[in-house]
C-alpha positions as semicolon CSV with decimal commas, in nm:
position;residue;x (nm);y (nm);z (nm)
1;M;0,937;0,225;6,623
2;T;0,885;-0,147;6,566
3;I;1,135;-0,431;6,588
4;R;1,113;-0,632;6,266
5;R;1,363;-0,911;6,345
6;I;1,657;-1,009;6,561
7;V;1,947;-1,198;6,404
8;P;2,227;-1,373;6,593
9;N;2,571;-1,303;6,443
10;V;2,834;-1,576;6,467
11;R;3,203;-1,491;6,427
12;L;3,401;-1,751;6,232
13;E;3,773;-1,779;6,163
14;S;3,779;-1,826;5,786
15;E;3,578;-1,828;5,465
16;S;3,596;-2,209;5,464
17;D;3,417;-2,195;5,802
18;L;3,145;-1,986;5,633
19;A;3,090;-2,260;5,376
20;R;3,084;-2,538;5,638
21;H;2,834;-2,352;5,855
22;R;2,615;-2,262;5,556
23;D;2,610;-2,629;5,451
24;F;2,518;-2,742;5,803
25;Y;2,235;-2,490;5,850
26;E;2,099;-2,574;5,505
27;L;2,047;-2,927;5,644
28;L;1,813;-2,763;5,898
29;G;1,615;-2,591;5,622
30;F;1,785;-2,250;5,606
31;R;1,874;-2,099;5,268
32;E;2,138;-1,840;5,182
33;V;1,981;-1,496;5,129
34;M;2,295;-1,279;5,132
35;N;2,663;-1,342;5,073
36;Q;2,910;-1,051;5,079
37;G;3,212;-1,281;5,110
38;W;3,283;-1,171;5,468
39;I;2,921;-1,219;5,584
40;T;2,670;-1,483;5,487
41;T;2,308;-1,466;5,602
42;L;2,074;-1,763;5,599
43;A;1,696;-1,750;5,639
44;S;1,403;-1,984;5,667
45;P;1,208;-1,997;5,338
46;A;0,883;-2,037;5,533
47;N;0,960;-1,757;5,781
48;P;1,210;-1,514;5,624
49;T;1,261;-1,320;5,949
50;A;1,410;-1,634;6,111
51;Q;1,775;-1,573;6,022
52;I;2,134;-1,630;6,128
53;S;2,445;-1,449;6,002
54;F;2,804;-1,572;5,991
55;F;3,098;-1,327;5,976
56;T;3,470;-1,366;5,925
57;H;3,502;-0,991;5,990
58;D;3,297;-0,678;5,927
59;A;3,436;-0,504;5,618
60;T;3,293;-0,163;5,710
61;A;3,307;-0,158;6,091
62;P;3,567;-0,197;6,366
63;V;3,413;-0,513;6,517
64;V;3,175;-0,796;6,436
65;P;2,847;-0,726;6,616
66;D;2,710;-0,997;6,843
67;L;2,350;-0,936;6,742
68;S;2,159;-0,747;6,473
69;V;1,822;-0,582;6,542
70;E;1,623;-0,454;6,246
71;V;1,390;-0,168;6,337
72;T;1,150;0,046;6,139
73;D;1,309;0,378;6,244
74;V;1,683;0,351;6,300
75;E;1,722;0,729;6,333
76;A;1,483;0,736;6,631
77;V;1,665;0,450;6,803
78;Y;2,001;0,620;6,740
79;E;1,873;0,944;6,895
80;Q;1,741;0,753;7,198
81;A;2,070;0,566;7,243
82;C;2,272;0,888;7,222
83;A;2,037;1,072;7,461
84;A;2,068;0,785;7,711
85;G;2,448;0,806;7,700
86;A;2,492;0,459;7,549
87;E;2,833;0,383;7,400
88;I;2,811;0,421;7,023
89;V;3,066;0,186;6,866
90;L;2,987;0,279;6,504
91;P;2,799;0,604;6,426
92;L;2,482;0,599;6,216
93;R;2,567;0,545;5,849
94;D;2,442;0,408;5,518
95;E;2,601;0,090;5,381
96;E;2,633;0,005;5,014
97;W;2,424;-0,311;5,050
98;G;2,109;-0,116;5,138
99;V;2,098;-0,071;5,513
100;R;2,130;0,226;5,746
101;R;2,290;0,117;6,073
102;F;2,483;0,194;6,387
103;F;2,649;-0,017;6,656
104;V;2,583;0,032;7,027
105;R;2,732;-0,153;7,325
106;D;2,489;-0,319;7,568
107;P;2,543;-0,325;7,947
108;R;2,735;-0,657;7,929
109;G;2,968;-0,523;7,659
110;R;2,811;-0,695;7,360
111;V;2,791;-0,497;7,039
112;V;2,444;-0,463;6,885
113;N;2,402;-0,371;6,518
114;V;2,081;-0,166;6,492
115;L;1,960;-0,128;6,134
116;S;1,683;-0,041;5,893
117;H;1,668;-0,131;5,527
118;V;1,690;0,168;5,294
119;D;1,424;0,174;5,023
C-alpha cells in the first residue's frame, strides 16, 4: 500500500464561504479541480497532489472529515484498521464521484477519510 496524497479538509459555514476561500486560494496559484456544491477541491497546476478541500457538509457521510488520505489499496487499509480495533466512523463504500472510501477516528478524535480512486 502506498500513500498517494494527503489533503487537509476545511469545514466552512456556507456556500458563500466556499466561493470566498476558492477565490483567496486561487490568488496563491491553486485551481478548482472538483466542485460538488458541498465540497470544493483546489489543486496546484504544477503539482496536482498539492490540494486543499473545503466543505460545508459531507452529503454522504455523518461528519466532515478533518483530513483525507488517498492510498493505493483502500481495502487493505480498511482491513488493517478493523483488525487493530480502530473506530470506523463510516464503513467502506463506493461514492458516485469515483472514490472508494471509509472514515476512521485517530487517537485524538479527528476523523480521517481514507480513499482510493475507482478506475
